[in-house]
gemmi code that builds the backbone of each chain (N, CA, C; Angstrom):
import gemmi

chains = {
    "A": [
        ("MET", (-39.546, -216.391, 89.651), (-38.707, -217.486, 90.140), (-37.256, -217.175, 89.861)),
        ("ALA", (-36.365, -217.854, 90.512), (-34.944, -217.526, 90.413), (-34.156, -218.729, 89.898)),
        ("ILE", (-33.160, -218.442, 89.086), (-32.392, -219.485, 88.410), (-30.900, -219.283, 88.664)),
        ("SER", (-30.215, -220.359, 89.050), (-28.768, -220.286, 89.224), (-28.162, -221.648, 88.912)),
        ("VAL", (-26.840, -221.741, 88.992), (-26.152, -223.010, 88.746), (-26.133, -223.897, 89.998)),
        ("ASP", (-26.651, -223.370, 91.113), (-26.664, -224.172, 92.344), (-27.517, -225.434, 92.157)),
        ("THR", (-27.166, -226.486, 92.897), (-27.951, -227.721, 92.833), (-29.282, -227.508, 93.576)),
        ("PRO", (-30.291, -228.373, 93.324), (-31.559, -228.230, 94.057), (-31.344, -228.218, 95.569)),
        ("GLU", (-30.393, -229.014, 96.057), (-30.147, -229.086, 97.502), (-29.584, -227.761, 98.021)),
        ("GLU", (-28.625, -227.184, 97.283), (-28.053, -225.891, 97.692), (-29.121, -224.803, 97.667)),
        ("SER", (-29.976, -224.869, 96.650), (-31.054, -223.875, 96.528), (-32.048, -224.022, 97.669)),
        ("ARG", (-32.293, -225.266, 98.068), (-33.230, -225.505, 99.160), (-32.673, -224.909, 100.462)),
        ("ASP", (-31.365, -225.084, 100.685), (-30.739, -224.488, 101.873), (-30.898, -222.975, 101.858)),
        ("LEU", (-30.637, -222.391, 100.668), (-30.728, -220.932, 100.542), (-32.158, -220.464, 100.809)),
        ("ALA", (-33.140, -221.160, 100.193), (-34.537, -220.758, 100.352), (-34.951, -220.859, 101.817)),
        ("GLY", (-34.472, -221.916, 102.492), (-34.801, -222.110, 103.895), (-34.218, -221.005, 104.762)),
        ("LYS", (-32.944, -220.699, 104.510), (-32.255, -219.685, 105.329), (-32.827, -218.299, 105.085)),
        ("ALA", (-33.077, -217.998, 103.802), (-33.489, -216.635, 103.454), (-35.009, -216.469, 103.512)),
        ("GLY", (-35.731, -217.587, 103.627), (-37.193, -217.500, 103.695), (-37.842, -217.219, 102.350)),
        ("TYR", (-37.169, -217.576, 101.242), (-37.770, -217.336, 99.929), (-38.916, -218.317, 99.704)),
        ("THR", (-40.027, -217.803, 99.154), (-41.180, -218.670, 98.932), (-41.415, -218.924, 97.446)),
        ("TYR", (-40.689, -218.212, 96.566), (-40.862, -218.454, 95.134), (-39.933, -219.585, 94.704)),
        ("PRO", (-40.214, -220.240, 93.553), (-39.388, -221.381, 93.156), (-37.950, -220.978, 92.827)),
        ("LEU", (-37.015, -221.798, 93.291), (-35.605, -221.640, 92.912), (-35.280, -222.808, 91.990)),
        ("LEU", (-34.845, -222.513, 90.791), (-34.568, -223.561, 89.806), (-33.081, -223.732, 89.600)),
        ("SER", (-32.702, -224.989, 89.317), (-31.286, -225.335, 89.179), (-30.904, -225.515, 87.723)),
        ("ASP", (-29.812, -224.870, 87.332), (-29.309, -225.018, 85.970), (-27.807, -225.269, 86.036)),
        ("PRO", (-27.407, -226.404, 86.650), (-25.968, -226.640, 86.883), (-25.152, -226.732, 85.599)),
        ("LYS", (-25.775, -227.135, 84.503), (-25.029, -227.236, 83.245), (-25.156, -225.968, 82.398)),
        ("THR", (-25.704, -224.933, 82.961), (-25.910, -223.627, 82.305), (-26.603, -223.738, 80.943)),
        ("GLU", (-27.549, -224.696, 80.813), (-28.260, -224.842, 79.537), (-29.214, -223.666, 79.300)),
        ("THR", (-30.022, -223.371, 80.308), (-30.962, -222.249, 80.174), (-30.218, -220.916, 80.217)),
        ("ILE", (-29.223, -220.846, 81.100), (-28.436, -219.614, 81.222), (-27.772, -219.295, 79.874)),
        ("ARG", (-27.333, -220.339, 79.167), (-26.721, -220.173, 77.843), (-27.784, -219.706, 76.828)),
        ("LYS", (-28.973, -220.325, 76.897), (-30.064, -219.970, 75.987), (-30.419, -218.482, 76.106)),
        ("TYR", (-30.272, -217.958, 77.316), (-30.591, -216.546, 77.555), (-29.355, -215.652, 77.401)),
        ("ASP", (-28.243, -216.238, 76.936), (-26.972, -215.517, 76.747), (-26.539, -214.773, 78.015)),
        ("LEU", (-26.563, -215.490, 79.141), (-26.218, -214.860, 80.422), (-25.037, -215.555, 81.099)),
        ("VAL", (-24.279, -216.369, 80.332), (-23.161, -217.097, 80.933), (-22.021, -216.130, 81.250)),
        ("HIS", (-21.581, -216.165, 82.496), (-20.392, -215.420, 82.898), (-19.286, -216.460, 83.051)),
        ("LYS", (-18.477, -216.555, 82.013), (-17.488, -217.636, 81.923), (-16.458, -217.578, 83.044)),
        ("GLY", (-16.292, -218.702, 83.725), (-15.222, -218.816, 84.714), (-15.342, -217.919, 85.931)),
        ("ALA", (-16.510, -217.325, 86.143), (-16.632, -216.368, 87.251), (-16.990, -217.037, 88.576)),
        ("GLY", (-17.307, -218.344, 88.529), (-17.663, -219.039, 89.753), (-16.443, -219.608, 90.461)),
        ("MET", (-16.703, -220.296, 91.543), (-15.628, -220.921, 92.293), (-14.929, -221.962, 91.409)),
        ("ASN", (-13.634, -222.064, 91.511), (-12.835, -222.995, 90.696), (-13.039, -222.782, 89.198)),
        ("GLY", (-13.366, -221.565, 88.805), (-13.480, -221.251, 87.388), (-14.711, -221.800, 86.704)),
        ("HIS", (-15.719, -222.187, 87.478), (-16.969, -222.656, 86.867), (-17.703, -221.503, 86.191)),
        ("ASP", (-18.471, -221.852, 85.165), (-19.327, -220.853, 84.530), (-20.554, -220.645, 85.411)),
        ("ILE", (-20.968, -219.385, 85.551), (-22.173, -219.083, 86.330), (-23.029, -218.095, 85.531)),
        ("ALA", (-24.182, -217.743, 86.093), (-25.043, -216.752, 85.432), (-24.631, -215.361, 85.882)),
        ("ARG", (-24.675, -214.395, 84.945), (-24.530, -213.003, 85.366), (-25.913, -212.584, 85.848)),
        ("PRO", (-25.999, -211.649, 86.803), (-27.321, -211.270, 87.293), (-28.154, -210.641, 86.176)),
        ("ALA", (-29.419, -211.018, 86.102), (-30.340, -210.454, 85.115), (-31.762, -210.755, 85.563)),
        ("GLU", (-32.694, -209.870, 85.215), (-34.095, -210.073, 85.565), (-34.966, -209.824, 84.338)),
        ("PHE", (-35.969, -210.681, 84.171), (-36.912, -210.562, 83.047), (-38.335, -210.682, 83.579)),
        ("LEU", (-39.228, -209.870, 82.997), (-40.656, -210.021, 83.284), (-41.304, -210.586, 82.023)),
        ("VAL", (-41.932, -211.764, 82.171), (-42.525, -212.454, 81.024), (-44.038, -212.458, 81.202)),
        ("ASP", (-44.774, -212.021, 80.163), (-46.238, -211.979, 80.293), (-46.854, -213.338, 79.954)),
        ("ARG", (-48.191, -213.401, 79.972), (-48.881, -214.684, 79.791), (-48.704, -215.259, 78.402)),
        ("ALA", (-48.327, -214.415, 77.452), (-48.089, -214.898, 76.083), (-46.645, -215.359, 75.923)),
        ("GLY", (-45.858, -215.284, 76.996), (-44.462, -215.711, 76.909), (-43.538, -214.645, 76.342)),
        ("ILE", (-44.021, -213.406, 76.286), (-43.231, -212.309, 75.718), (-42.531, -211.541, 76.841)),
        ("VAL", (-41.262, -211.199, 76.621), (-40.521, -210.391, 77.592), (-41.094, -208.972, 77.561)),
        ("ARG", (-41.540, -208.481, 78.703), (-42.133, -207.138, 78.756), (-41.221, -206.130, 79.432)),
        ("TRP", (-40.248, -206.621, 80.162), (-39.307, -205.736, 80.877), (-38.088, -206.588, 81.169)),
        ("ARG", (-36.911, -205.961, 81.125), (-35.732, -206.708, 81.537), (-34.722, -205.758, 82.152)),
        ("ASN", (-33.827, -206.317, 82.932), (-32.779, -205.532, 83.581), (-31.487, -206.320, 83.489)),
        ("LEU", (-30.545, -205.786, 82.689), (-29.216, -206.408, 82.586), (-28.246, -205.438, 83.244)),
        ("THR", (-27.915, -205.705, 84.468), (-27.056, -204.782, 85.199), (-25.673, -204.697, 84.559)),
        ("GLU", (-25.036, -203.543, 84.706), (-23.659, -203.408, 84.216), (-22.666, -203.621, 85.350)),
        ("ASP", (-23.206, -203.854, 86.543), (-22.352, -204.010, 87.714), (-23.014, -205.062, 88.593)),
        ("PHE", (-22.338, -206.188, 88.829), (-23.054, -207.275, 89.496), (-23.386, -207.010, 90.956)),
        ("ARG", (-22.865, -205.913, 91.520), (-23.306, -205.553, 92.865), (-24.700, -204.933, 92.809)),
        ("VAL", (-25.006, -204.325, 91.655), (-26.229, -203.530, 91.532), (-27.281, -204.326, 90.771)),
        ("ARG", (-28.327, -204.781, 91.482), (-29.372, -205.604, 90.866), (-30.691, -204.838, 90.916)),
        ("ALA", (-31.664, -205.384, 90.182), (-32.998, -204.792, 90.240), (-33.515, -204.923, 91.665)),
        ("ARG", (-34.154, -203.882, 92.151), (-34.728, -203.938, 93.495), (-36.167, -204.428, 93.389)),
        ("PRO", (-36.673, -205.050, 94.464), (-38.025, -205.607, 94.414), (-39.056, -204.593, 93.913)),
        ("GLU", (-38.936, -203.334, 94.367), (-39.952, -202.343, 93.987), (-39.919, -202.058, 92.473)),
        ("GLN", (-38.727, -202.148, 91.862), (-38.631, -201.952, 90.409), (-39.394, -203.053, 89.680)),
        ("MET", (-39.238, -204.291, 90.165), (-39.873, -205.431, 89.511), (-41.382, -205.369, 89.701)),
        ("ILE", (-41.820, -204.957, 90.895), (-43.256, -204.850, 91.150), (-43.847, -203.763, 90.255)),
        ("GLU", (-43.118, -202.663, 90.125), (-43.547, -201.551, 89.259), (-43.699, -202.034, 87.813)),
        ("ALA", (-42.707, -202.812, 87.338), (-42.753, -203.338, 85.975), (-43.946, -204.274, 85.806)),
        ("ALA", (-44.211, -205.086, 86.817), (-45.329, -206.035, 86.741), (-46.661, -205.281, 86.726)),
        ("ARG", (-46.738, -204.199, 87.529), (-47.977, -203.404, 87.586), (-48.271, -202.775, 86.236)),
        ("SER", (-47.217, -202.363, 85.526), (-47.413, -201.638, 84.268), (-47.980, -202.542, 83.182)),
        ("LEU", (-48.070, -203.837, 83.455), (-48.612, -204.775, 82.457), (-50.116, -204.601, 82.275)),
        ("HIS", (-50.818, -204.149, 83.315), (-52.283, -204.089, 83.209), (-52.738, -202.872, 82.424)),
    ],
    "B": [
        ("MET", (9.752, -187.605, 124.084), (8.915, -186.847, 123.172), (8.869, -187.515, 121.806)),
        ("SER", (10.043, -187.840, 121.280), (10.117, -188.416, 119.945), (9.541, -189.827, 119.919)),
        ("ARG", (9.446, -190.459, 121.091), (8.925, -191.828, 121.168), (7.404, -191.839, 121.353)),
        ("ARG", (6.799, -190.672, 121.311), (5.370, -190.548, 121.565), (4.562, -191.392, 120.561)),
        ("PHE", (3.492, -191.990, 121.037), (2.667, -192.843, 120.187), (2.020, -192.005, 119.081)),
        ("ASN", (2.215, -192.435, 117.865), (1.696, -191.684, 116.713), (0.240, -192.093, 116.466)),
        ("TRP", (-0.678, -191.524, 117.262), (-2.077, -191.994, 117.182), (-2.757, -191.738, 115.836)),
        ("PRO", (-2.505, -190.598, 115.160), (-3.218, -190.437, 113.868), (-2.842, -191.531, 112.876)),
        ("LEU", (-1.574, -191.910, 112.873), (-1.111, -192.934, 111.934), (-1.817, -194.269, 112.184)),
        ("TRP", (-1.812, -194.698, 113.439), (-2.389, -196.014, 113.741), (-3.910, -196.002, 113.707)),
        ("THR", (-4.518, -194.880, 114.099), (-5.971, -194.770, 113.996), (-6.380, -194.827, 112.520)),
        ("GLY", (-5.603, -194.135, 111.688), (-5.874, -194.145, 110.252), (-5.779, -195.541, 109.682)),
        ("PHE", (-4.785, -196.297, 110.113), (-4.604, -197.658, 109.615), (-5.766, -198.555, 110.041)),
        ("VAL", (-6.115, -198.477, 111.317), (-7.230, -199.292, 111.829), (-8.530, -198.907, 111.125)),
        ("LEU", (-8.718, -197.610, 110.881), (-9.923, -197.132, 110.206), (-9.994, -197.661, 108.776)),
        ("SER", (-8.843, -197.733, 108.116), (-8.797, -198.250, 106.745), (-9.223, -199.725, 106.717)),
        ("VAL", (-8.687, -200.506, 107.652), (-9.064, -201.928, 107.739), (-10.557, -202.039, 108.062)),
        ("ALA", (-11.026, -201.184, 108.994), (-12.434, -201.220, 109.398), (-13.340, -200.822, 108.235)),
        ("ALA", (-12.915, -199.843, 107.440), (-13.719, -199.403, 106.293), (-13.894, -200.552, 105.315)),
        ("PHE", (-12.820, -201.302, 105.096), (-12.845, -202.435, 104.172), (-13.765, -203.537, 104.708)),
        ("ALA", (-13.528, -203.923, 105.962), (-14.274, -205.042, 106.552), (-15.750, -204.699, 106.727)),
        ("SER", (-16.056, -203.446, 107.101), (-17.444, -203.096, 107.406), (-18.325, -203.126, 106.155)),
        ("TYR", (-17.709, -202.901, 104.970), (-18.525, -202.981, 103.752), (-19.070, -204.389, 103.583)),
        ("PHE", (-18.183, -205.369, 103.699), (-18.586, -206.757, 103.448), (-19.385, -207.339, 104.605)),
        ("ALA", (-19.128, -206.844, 105.822), (-19.820, -207.389, 106.987), (-21.158, -206.704, 107.219)),
        ("PHE", (-21.287, -205.452, 106.778), (-22.471, -204.690, 107.167), (-23.144, -203.954, 106.007)),
        ("PHE", (-22.399, -203.052, 105.356), (-23.037, -202.158, 104.370), (-23.562, -202.892, 103.151)),
        ("ILE", (-23.019, -204.069, 102.858), (-23.446, -204.831, 101.683), (-24.886, -205.326, 101.835)),
        ("ARG", (-25.381, -205.333, 103.076), (-26.731, -205.861, 103.323), (-27.830, -204.912, 102.879)),
        ("PHE", (-27.494, -203.642, 102.721), (-28.522, -202.656, 102.375), (-28.288, -202.167, 100.956)),
        ("PRO", (-29.322, -202.272, 100.083), (-29.118, -201.888, 98.677), (-28.475, -200.510, 98.504)),
        ("ALA", (-28.878, -199.551, 99.329), (-28.361, -198.188, 99.148), (-26.853, -198.120, 99.383)),
        ("THR", (-26.380, -198.691, 100.499), (-24.947, -198.595, 100.807), (-24.135, -199.664, 100.071)),
        ("ARG", (-24.841, -200.662, 99.478), (-24.136, -201.641, 98.661), (-23.870, -201.066, 97.269)),
        ("ASP", (-24.904, -200.446, 96.687), (-24.778, -199.940, 95.318), (-23.863, -198.717, 95.241)),
        ("VAL", (-24.068, -197.791, 96.144), (-23.235, -196.569, 96.167), (-22.647, -196.468, 97.578)),
        ("PRO", (-21.443, -197.002, 97.770), (-20.914, -197.159, 99.140), (-20.382, -195.863, 99.753)),
        ("VAL", (-21.282, -194.890, 99.939), (-20.865, -193.591, 100.489), (-20.222, -193.723, 101.874)),
        ("PRO", (-20.854, -194.464, 102.820), (-20.220, -194.556, 104.147), (-18.811, -195.140, 104.075)),
        ("SER", (-18.623, -196.159, 103.242), (-17.303, -196.784, 103.131), (-16.285, -195.793, 102.575)),
        ("LEU", (-16.701, -195.032, 101.554), (-15.765, -194.071, 100.950), (-15.411, -192.957, 101.940)),
        ("LEU", (-16.392, -192.540, 102.755), (-16.108, -191.518, 103.770), (-15.133, -192.049, 104.810)),
        ("LEU", (-15.325, -193.319, 105.204), (-14.402, -193.929, 106.172), (-12.983, -193.979, 105.598)),
        ("PHE", (-12.882, -194.355, 104.315), (-11.562, -194.400, 103.680), (-10.943, -193.003, 103.585)),
        ("ALA", (-11.774, -191.996, 103.283), (-11.262, -190.624, 103.195), (-10.692, -190.201, 104.544)),
        ("GLY", (-11.435, -190.516, 105.616), (-10.960, -190.203, 106.963), (-9.676, -190.947, 107.283)),
        ("ALA", (-9.638, -192.214, 106.902), (-8.459, -193.050, 107.172), (-7.231, -192.483, 106.467)),
        ("ILE", (-7.385, -192.104, 105.210), (-6.241, -191.602, 104.443), (-5.776, -190.254, 104.998)),
        ("ALA", (-6.743, -189.399, 105.403), (-6.378, -188.110, 106.004), (-5.543, -188.344, 107.271)),
        ("LEU", (-5.983, -189.260, 108.126), (-5.258, -189.557, 109.371), (-3.880, -190.142, 109.073)),
        ("LEU", (-3.810, -191.009, 108.065), (-2.521, -191.623, 107.708), (-1.527, -190.545, 107.252)),
        ("VAL", (-2.004, -189.611, 106.461), (-1.116, -188.555, 105.962), (-0.654, -187.663, 107.121)),
        ("ILE", (-1.609, -187.318, 108.016), (-1.238, -186.516, 109.198), (-0.195, -187.268, 110.020)),
        ("GLY", (-0.448, -188.572, 110.230), (0.465, -189.396, 111.020), (1.837, -189.492, 110.381)),
        ("LEU", (1.859, -189.617, 109.062), (3.140, -189.733, 108.349), (3.941, -188.443, 108.486)),
        ("ARG", (3.261, -187.313, 108.390), (3.956, -186.021, 108.488), (4.459, -185.795, 109.907)),
        ("ARG", (3.739, -186.354, 110.862), (4.096, -186.170, 112.264), (5.263, -187.079, 112.681)),
        ("ALA", (5.437, -188.171, 111.959), (6.448, -189.160, 112.338), (7.851, -188.576, 112.186)),
        ("THR", (8.561, -188.456, 113.323), (9.926, -187.938, 113.275), (10.923, -189.083, 113.386)),
        ("THR", (10.512, -190.117, 114.118), (11.363, -191.306, 114.201), (10.629, -192.448, 113.511)),
        ("ARG", (11.319, -193.501, 113.272), (10.735, -194.693, 112.640), (9.933, -194.300, 111.385)),
        ("ARG", (10.570, -193.507, 110.558), (9.915, -193.011, 109.345), (9.576, -194.151, 108.380)),
        ("VAL", (10.461, -195.153, 108.351), (10.220, -196.264, 107.417), (8.935, -196.991, 107.803)),
        ("LEU", (8.769, -197.244, 109.093), (7.556, -197.918, 109.572), (6.325, -197.070, 109.234)),
        ("ALA", (6.439, -195.766, 109.455), (5.312, -194.871, 109.176), (4.940, -194.925, 107.694)),
        ("TRP", (5.944, -194.958, 106.844), (5.696, -195.046, 105.406), (4.996, -196.363, 105.046)),
        ("ILE", (5.492, -197.454, 105.627), (4.892, -198.768, 105.328), (3.426, -198.782, 105.750)),
        ("VAL", (3.155, -198.302, 106.965), (1.779, -198.291, 107.475), (0.888, -197.438, 106.572)),
        ("THR", (1.411, -196.282, 106.146), (0.625, -195.386, 105.285), (0.342, -196.034, 103.936)),
        ("VAL", (1.379, -196.606, 103.334), (1.209, -197.209, 102.006), (0.222, -198.376, 102.074)),
        ("VAL", (0.343, -199.223, 103.091), (-0.578, -200.364, 103.211), (-2.005, -199.862, 103.446)),
        ("GLY", (-2.141, -198.859, 104.326), (-3.475, -198.307, 104.619), (-4.129, -197.722, 103.377)),
        ("VAL", (-3.358, -196.976, 102.582), (-3.898, -196.378, 101.355), (-4.183, -197.477, 100.323)),
        ("ALA", (-3.290, -198.492, 100.269), (-3.467, -199.589, 99.304), (-4.772, -200.332, 99.546)),
        ("ILE", (-5.168, -200.487, 100.813), (-6.441, -201.157, 101.112), (-7.592, -200.361, 100.481)),
        ("GLY", (-7.515, -199.034, 100.595), (-8.553, -198.176, 100.008), (-8.566, -198.265, 98.493)),
        ("VAL", (-7.379, -198.284, 97.883), (-7.288, -198.369, 96.423), (-7.833, -199.719, 95.950)),
        ("PHE", (-7.453, -200.792, 96.657), (-7.933, -202.128, 96.304), (-9.456, -202.186, 96.388)),
        ("PHE", (-9.994, -201.585, 97.445), (-11.455, -201.557, 97.635), (-12.133, -200.887, 96.436)),
        ("CYS", (-11.600, -199.721, 96.036), (-12.211, -198.967, 94.922), (-12.098, -199.742, 93.612)),
        ("VAL", (-10.939, -200.349, 93.361), (-10.761, -201.099, 92.112), (-11.702, -202.303, 92.093)),
        ("ALA", (-11.758, -203.025, 93.215), (-12.609, -204.216, 93.287), (-14.075, -203.837, 93.079)),
        ("LEU", (-14.510, -202.729, 93.707), (-15.923, -202.369, 93.647), (-16.334, -201.637, 92.380)),
        ("PHE", (-15.440, -200.797, 91.865), (-15.869, -199.952, 90.753), (-15.383, -200.459, 89.405)),
        ("VAL", (-14.442, -201.392, 89.420), (-13.950, -201.955, 88.156), (-14.275, -203.438, 88.098)),
        ("GLY", (-13.881, -204.170, 89.155), (-14.018, -205.626, 89.170), (-15.435, -206.112, 88.955)),
        ("THR", (-16.397, -205.443, 89.571), (-17.777, -205.936, 89.481), (-18.448, -205.539, 88.168)),
        ("LYS", (-17.745, -204.758, 87.337), (-18.326, -204.381, 86.039), (-17.819, -205.277, 84.919)),
        ("LEU", (-16.953, -206.230, 85.250), (-16.433, -207.145, 84.245), (-17.479, -208.218, 83.969)),
        ("LEU", (-18.505, -207.834, 83.240), (-19.606, -208.746, 82.951), (-19.691, -208.994, 81.446)),
        ("PRO", (-20.190, -210.174, 81.037), (-20.380, -210.413, 79.606), (-21.430, -209.453, 79.040)),
        ("ALA", (-21.332, -209.161, 77.766), (-22.225, -208.177, 77.147), (-23.660, -208.700, 77.015)),
        ("SER", (-23.836, -210.026, 76.915), (-25.176, -210.629, 76.779), (-25.978, -209.997, 75.639)),
        ("LYS", (-25.327, -209.863, 74.499), (-25.975, -209.208, 73.338), (-27.200, -209.982, 72.850)),
        ("HIS", (-27.219, -211.295, 73.065), (-28.328, -212.106, 72.548), (-29.322, -212.488, 73.636)),
        ("ALA", (-29.269, -211.798, 74.761), (-30.277, -212.028, 75.796), (-31.623, -211.584, 75.244)),
        ("PRO", (-32.717, -212.310, 75.566), (-34.023, -211.972, 75.001), (-34.385, -210.507, 75.255)),
        ("ALA", (-34.705, -209.799, 74.177), (-35.023, -208.371, 74.284), (-36.504, -208.193, 74.594)),
        ("VAL", (-36.861, -207.000, 75.046), (-38.254, -206.665, 75.323), (-39.041, -206.791, 74.020)),
        ("GLY", (-40.175, -207.486, 74.084), (-41.003, -207.674, 72.894), (-40.746, -208.994, 72.192)),
        ("THR", (-39.707, -209.718, 72.616), (-39.436, -211.018, 71.996), (-39.888, -212.136, 72.932)),
        ("LYS", (-39.962, -213.334, 72.370), (-40.418, -214.491, 73.133), (-39.311, -214.945, 74.102)),
        ("ALA", (-39.666, -215.221, 75.340), (-38.707, -215.760, 76.306), (-38.482, -217.232, 75.992)),
        ("PRO", (-37.221, -217.661, 75.751), (-36.980, -219.068, 75.405), (-37.536, -220.026, 76.465)),
        ("GLU", (-38.153, -221.080, 75.988), (-38.725, -222.094, 76.889), (-37.592, -222.869, 77.592)),
        ("PHE", (-37.843, -223.294, 78.800), (-36.878, -224.142, 79.505), (-37.615, -225.033, 80.490)),
        ("VAL", (-36.957, -226.122, 80.859), (-37.446, -227.007, 81.912), (-36.282, -227.211, 82.872)),
        ("LEU", (-36.458, -226.844, 84.125), (-35.401, -226.996, 85.121), (-35.969, -227.623, 86.389)),
        ("LEU", (-35.083, -228.202, 87.196), (-35.524, -228.837, 88.443), (-35.661, -227.797, 89.541)),
        ("ASP", (-36.737, -227.909, 90.315), (-36.874, -227.031, 91.480), (-36.191, -227.689, 92.686)),
        ("THR", (-36.377, -227.117, 93.871), (-35.648, -227.607, 95.042), (-36.119, -228.993, 95.487)),
        ("ASN", (-37.266, -229.445, 94.977), (-37.713, -230.813, 95.260), (-37.402, -231.761, 94.108)),
        ("ARG", (-36.528, -231.316, 93.214), (-36.123, -232.078, 92.025), (-37.307, -232.356, 91.100)),
        ("LYS", (-38.301, -231.486, 91.143), (-39.466, -231.603, 90.270), (-39.233, -230.701, 89.057)),
        ("PRO", (-39.413, -231.239, 87.826), (-39.196, -230.397, 86.649), (-40.242, -229.279, 86.561)),
        ("VAL", (-39.786, -228.086, 86.273), (-40.669, -226.931, 86.138), (-40.402, -226.299, 84.779)),
        ("ALA", (-41.469, -226.102, 83.973), (-41.319, -225.489, 82.650), (-41.811, -224.051, 82.700)),
        ("LEU", (-41.164, -223.203, 81.932), (-41.607, -221.803, 81.864), (-43.049, -221.736, 81.360)),
        ("SER", (-43.349, -222.501, 80.310), (-44.697, -222.460, 79.712), (-45.759, -222.853, 80.735)),
        ("GLN", (-45.399, -223.805, 81.586), (-46.341, -224.298, 82.591), (-46.564, -223.222, 83.675)),
        ("LEU", (-45.500, -222.492, 84.042), (-45.636, -221.425, 85.041), (-46.496, -220.291, 84.508)),
        ("ILE", (-46.283, -219.960, 83.234), (-47.046, -218.877, 82.609), (-48.525, -219.236, 82.560)),
        ("ALA", (-48.802, -220.529, 82.295), (-50.184, -220.969, 82.111), (-50.905, -221.238, 83.426)),
        ("THR", (-50.174, -221.178, 84.557), (-50.806, -221.443, 85.844), (-51.897, -220.408, 86.099)),
        ("PRO", (-53.139, -220.859, 86.358), (-54.222, -219.896, 86.591), (-53.860, -218.971, 87.751)),
        ("GLY", (-54.147, -217.697, 87.579), (-53.838, -216.729, 88.635), (-52.506, -216.022, 88.412)),
        ("ASN", (-51.621, -216.629, 87.639), (-50.345, -215.971, 87.341), (-50.544, -214.985, 86.191)),
        ("LYS", (-50.309, -213.713, 86.457), (-50.469, -212.706, 85.397), (-49.182, -212.564, 84.614)),
        ("ALA", (-48.087, -212.852, 85.268), (-46.773, -212.745, 84.628), (-45.790, -213.539, 85.458)),
        ("VAL", (-44.624, -213.765, 84.914), (-43.583, -214.491, 85.630), (-42.330, -213.623, 85.629)),
        ("ILE", (-41.681, -213.526, 86.772), (-40.400, -212.816, 86.831), (-39.284, -213.851, 86.898)),
        ("LEU", (-38.349, -213.767, 85.960), (-37.180, -214.651, 85.960), (-36.007, -213.881, 86.532)),
        ("ILE", (-35.447, -214.400, 87.611), (-34.285, -213.753, 88.222), (-33.093, -214.696, 88.069)),
        ("PHE", (-32.156, -214.326, 87.239), (-30.921, -215.110, 87.129), (-29.937, -214.546, 88.144)),
        ("TYR", (-29.337, -215.437, 88.939), (-28.379, -214.956, 89.941), (-27.143, -215.846, 89.966)),
        ("ARG", (-26.087, -215.301, 90.559), (-24.776, -215.954, 90.505), (-24.744, -217.264, 91.294)),
        ("GLY", (-25.541, -217.324, 92.349), (-25.567, -218.539, 93.154), (-24.329, -218.684, 94.012)),
        ("TYR", (-24.244, -219.798, 94.695), (-23.112, -220.012, 95.617), (-22.139, -221.041, 95.075)),
        ("TRP", (-22.422, -221.570, 93.883), (-21.539, -222.461, 93.144), (-20.937, -223.564, 94.012)),
    ],
}
model = gemmi.Model(1)
for chain_id, residues in chains.items():
    chain = gemmi.Chain(chain_id)
    for i, (resn, *xyz) in enumerate(residues, 1):
        res = gemmi.Residue()
        res.name, res.seqid = resn, gemmi.SeqId(i, " ")
        for name, pos in zip(("N", "CA", "C"), xyz):
            atom = gemmi.Atom()
            atom.name, atom.element = name, gemmi.Element(name[0])
            atom.pos, atom.b_iso = gemmi.Position(*pos), 0.0
            res.add_atom(atom)
        chain.add_residue(res)
    model.add_chain(chain)
structure = gemmi.Structure()
structure.add_model(model)
structure.setup_entities()
């Protein structure tokens, strides 16, 4: 699932336009983003705090098994990398 | 003769603008050309080569030729700084959950304003794992 500071309505528009079928969750107050230490201060429109891109694979025990913290926000984990990480769990 | 249209200069300038615009309009859509913008850099290299040829060829209106060249090259420099420096200005995230540690629990609203908990997603029968993707959003 994907998490951003967008409101549920904005996320719904995005999911509709892009055809995403996984849940998009809203964290407008950056509570969860802060908990994961992923706040990019003032990087949003009008200086709002937003999330820096990051991906985590969490297993059934709630343990992080793989993560990707990009050093360049243009460069994100590709779907095949995440699928590969998920496959390696078995 | 001296009033002849300086095509390398103006082609170089147009190419520089096109190299800049085409990245955001087109190449950004594909992971390969977004992450390592080889086509854009080649376009800029061509643009700068043409600008330099045009500048050397300019016998009249040298000031205009210089301005066009400097602006054309500046677009390329701005592009490189924005892409190779600007996008790396990210927080260190030293306390982000590491591999082998517990992912902090959270409850957030989905697009139907329904609360969704991480623990509940993990426990959903059939789910072997959960991928959390944090993204910048459209703010």
